[in-house]
N, C-alpha and C positions, 0 to 999 in steps of 0.2 A: 466572159467578155460583159456576162448579166450585171456583174456585179457593181463593177465601176459604174454602168451607169445609178445606183440602187441605190449607192453613197454621193453623187452628186443630186437625182433627186431629195432625199433623204436633210441632207446640207442646204438645197435652200429652202423642205420644207421649215424645215426647221428656222433659218433668220427670215421667213416673210414668219412665221409662230412668232420668234422675242421683237419683233419692228412695231407686228401688232398690239403685244402685252407692251409692250413703254408706249408707242401711242394711244392705248388705254386705258391706262396707269394716271398718262399725263393727262388728258384730259380730263380724268371723272376726281382726281385731287385736285389739277390747282385753283387759285380761284381766282373765279372768273369777271373780274368788276372795273366796265368799259370804263372811267372816264373818261374830262372833256380830255387832263392833259396826259394821259396815257394812249389816247392814240391823234395828240398832234403832233408834229416835223419836232423831234429835237435840237437846238439851235443854238446852245451854250447854252442857257440860264437868259437869250435873248428874245421875243421876237418872230415871227421866223420870215426876212428876208423879199422871202420871192416862195412860190408855189415851190413842196416840195416833190408834184409831181413832173415834176422837165420831160421831157424829150431829149433821149440820144444819139447821138451821130450815131448814122450806120454802118459805120466804119468802123464802130468799139466788136458792133451786135457781130460784120460780115471776121475784124478775124478773131476772135472766139471762137467760132467755124471751122476758122481754119486753124483753128490750136488743136479747137478738140476731133479734126478728120487727123491730124498730124500726131492725135495724142495717141487715137482708138491704131494704128499705122505701128508705133508699138506693140500693144496687146499684140498686135498680131508677126509683128517681128519676133515678140520673147519666144513664146511657144515653139516657132520655124528653130531658132540660133538651139533652143533644147531635143533639134528629134532629128534636125539636119545629116545625121547616120545614117536614118532610118528612113530618110523618106526618096531620095536618088538625086534621079538626073529629073522626072518630073514634077518632085520636090522645089529642087531643089528654081525650074526656071521660070517655075511660075508664081516662087513674089517674087523672081524680078520684075516675073511680068504685072505687076500688080504694083513694084515702086515704078516698074517706068508710067503708068498712070495714073497715080499719085502726082508727081514728075512736070507729067502734061499739065494738070488742072494746075497747080502750083503755077507754073508758068505762063497759061491760060491769065487763069486769081493776076499774076506780073504782071505781064500786057495790059492789058486793061486798066492797069491803076487804081488796082482794088487797093493797095497796096500805099498808092502815095500819097501822105499824108501836105494838104496845104496849107 
């Protein structure tokens, strides 16, 4: 039982180590000359018409957060569907409670007008 967790820990350690090595190599071996052309906003060869750092409407962020929530839902549903035969009634009803809570949250956002675009 403990060996499965050890394999996961080795995998996480190796991914962290590989990410760190790639980051360090790219930082050390890259040419870092920041001139005015490199740090300016790219506008297809034209001078910028407006400030490149404009604010976004909050609804874009809200839709992105809702997407992340429901995308993470899939990451819970897939292992549940693989292990459904071993879970029994408790596992079966626990995922439906989870889906019910997510559905309530979705309808709350919908009725509050978070998904309405004017």
